[in-house]
C-alpha positions as CSV (number, residue, x, y, z in Angstrom):
1,M,22.3,-17.8,-14.1
2,T,22.9,-21.3,-13.0
3,L,24.1,-21.9,-9.5
4,P,26.6,-24.7,-8.8
5,A,25.2,-27.3,-6.4
6,K,27.9,-26.4,-3.8
7,H,26.5,-22.9,-3.4
8,Y,22.9,-23.9,-2.8
9,V,23.1,-23.7,1.0
10,S,24.8,-20.3,1.1
11,A,22.3,-19.0,-1.5
12,G,19.4,-20.4,0.5
13,L,20.7,-18.8,3.7
14,H,21.1,-15.4,1.8
15,I,17.5,-15.5,0.6
16,A,16.3,-16.6,4.1
17,G,18.1,-13.6,5.5
18,Q,16.5,-11.3,3.1
19,L,13.0,-12.7,3.9
20,A,13.7,-12.4,7.7
21,A,14.6,-8.7,7.2
22,A,11.5,-8.0,5.3
23,Q,8.4,-6.5,6.9
24,P,5.6,-8.9,7.9
25,L,3.0,-7.3,5.6
26,Q,5.3,-7.5,2.6
27,V,6.1,-11.2,3.3
28,R,2.4,-12.0,3.8
29,L,1.3,-10.3,0.6
30,T,4.1,-11.9,-1.4
31,R,3.2,-15.3,-0.1
32,Q,-0.4,-14.8,-0.9
33,M,0.4,-13.6,-4.5
34,L,2.6,-16.6,-5.1
35,A,0.0,-19.0,-3.8
36,A,-2.8,-17.4,-5.8
37,N,-0.8,-17.2,-9.0
38,A,1.2,-20.4,-8.8
39,L,-1.0,-22.4,-11.1
40,S,-2.5,-19.5,-13.1
41,N,-1.7,-18.9,-16.7
42,D,-4.2,-16.0,-16.9
43,A,-2.3,-12.8,-17.1
44,E,-5.3,-10.7,-16.2
45,Q,-6.0,-12.8,-13.1
46,I,-2.3,-12.4,-12.0
47,M,-2.5,-8.7,-12.5
48,R,-5.7,-8.4,-10.4
49,T,-4.1,-10.4,-7.6
50,E,-1.0,-8.2,-7.7
51,S,-3.1,-5.0,-7.8
52,R,-5.1,-6.1,-4.7
53,A,-1.9,-6.6,-2.8
54,F,-0.5,-3.3,-3.9
55,V,-3.7,-1.5,-2.8
56,E,-3.6,-3.3,0.5
57,M,0.0,-2.1,1.0
58,L,-0.9,1.5,0.1
59,K,-3.8,1.4,2.5
60,S,-1.5,0.3,5.3
61,L,0.9,3.1,4.5
62,K,-1.9,5.6,4.5
63,Q,-3.0,4.4,8.0
64,D,0.6,4.9,9.2
65,K,0.8,1.2,10.0
66,P,4.3,-0.2,9.8
67,L,4.8,-2.5,6.9
């Protein structure tokens, strides 16, 4: 879907609102995954990065820490 230029600001604010509502751990893990995978074209490496983030989130839930 292509967004007309006049809607960029409202779309950006909508995304920013979603990020602000997300839990800190989720945002941190997502940021780390994006940074780690941004230049990678190795699907296995990308899956390992995502798997580590998923395990970290599960450990956090198991310890009853808020996300």
